[in-house]
C-alpha atoms as one frame of an Amber mdcrd trajectory, in Angstrom:
protein
  83.048 197.321 167.848  79.270 195.938 168.277  77.071 196.899 165.569  73.447
 197.993 166.521  71.055 197.551 163.981  68.197 199.651 165.340  70.937 202.859
 164.764  72.864 201.559 162.320  70.688 200.009 159.850  71.025 202.294 157.526
  74.767 201.372 156.832  74.043 197.564 157.398  71.413 197.628 154.510  73.491
 199.877 151.924  75.881 197.688 152.263  73.938 194.752 151.191  73.335 197.058
 148.564  76.969 197.267 147.536  77.432 193.430 147.593  73.819 192.854 145.845
  75.505 195.548 143.090  78.562 193.433 142.803  76.822 190.201 142.722  74.542
 191.575 139.035  77.503 193.171 137.540  79.463 190.278 137.805  76.650 187.772
 136.908  75.489 189.530 134.097  76.877 188.224 130.979  76.504 191.187 128.769
  76.344 195.158 129.146  72.765 195.279 128.399  71.878 193.215 130.989  73.562
 194.630 133.296  72.106 198.005 132.156  68.199 196.914 131.835  69.445 195.819
 135.686  70.443 199.280 136.446  67.756 200.887 134.630  65.193 198.443 137.242
  67.068 198.852 140.465  66.572 202.844 139.876  62.836 202.477 139.165  62.728
 200.320 142.850  64.583 203.241 143.980  62.574 205.795 142.840  59.154 204.122
 144.337  61.171 204.170 147.754  61.928 207.590 147.377  58.239 208.177 146.500
  56.792 206.266 149.463  59.589 208.117 152.101  59.147 211.321 150.507  58.342
 212.789 154.112  60.983 211.039 156.249  64.708 210.956 155.624  66.092 210.445
 153.060  69.848 209.915 153.623  69.610 206.169 154.121  67.821 206.012 150.810
  71.072 207.832 149.332  73.452 205.995 150.715  72.231 202.463 149.651  71.522
 204.183 146.430  75.307 205.272 146.003  76.494 202.021 147.941  74.948 199.825
 145.190  75.937 201.825 142.283  79.539 201.832 143.128  78.966 197.862 143.727
  77.747 197.647 140.153  80.685 200.019 138.756  82.837 197.378 140.614  81.702
 194.937 138.816  81.536 195.720 135.885  84.600 195.275 133.909  82.801 195.553
 130.654  80.403 197.994 130.635  80.624 202.505 130.715  80.610 204.019 133.772
  78.616 206.993 132.866  75.776 204.853 131.210  75.069 202.817 134.251  75.128
 205.974 136.562  72.781 207.881 133.886  70.213 204.786 133.730  70.256 204.133
 137.744  69.340 207.855 138.132  66.956 208.154 135.401  65.051 205.250 136.288
  64.969 206.662 140.146  63.756 209.937 138.684  61.376 208.476 136.143  59.581
 206.406 139.123  59.496 209.324 141.307  57.555 211.666 139.266  55.168 208.623
 137.595  53.945 207.837 141.116  54.009 211.646 142.100  51.905 212.905 138.982
  49.593 209.586 139.219  50.210 207.589 136.491  51.251 205.072 139.104  49.675
 203.973 142.029  51.610 202.953 144.916  49.672 200.749 147.238  50.278 200.099
 151.173  50.155 196.360 152.432
């Protein structure tokens, strides 16, 4: 099966985020580093969510869910609930900070 990157780019990007999640979870030496990375990636996803608020959000949600699964699979020593809550809390906090104007999102 041939992959068309112009049509199948959400799956390709989500797969990359899946492996990034596994690598971050395996490379972090303690659960505090893992929780911090989950929160910071949540902030990144929240910013992207705000910038893509008028377009289709399915690829973003797909990438975020697979990143979460990658972190869950790679983290043997952390609580799954904490990683999930921190990732989604970071995304919501970043989205609402951008929406209320506390943080400005500049186009390049």
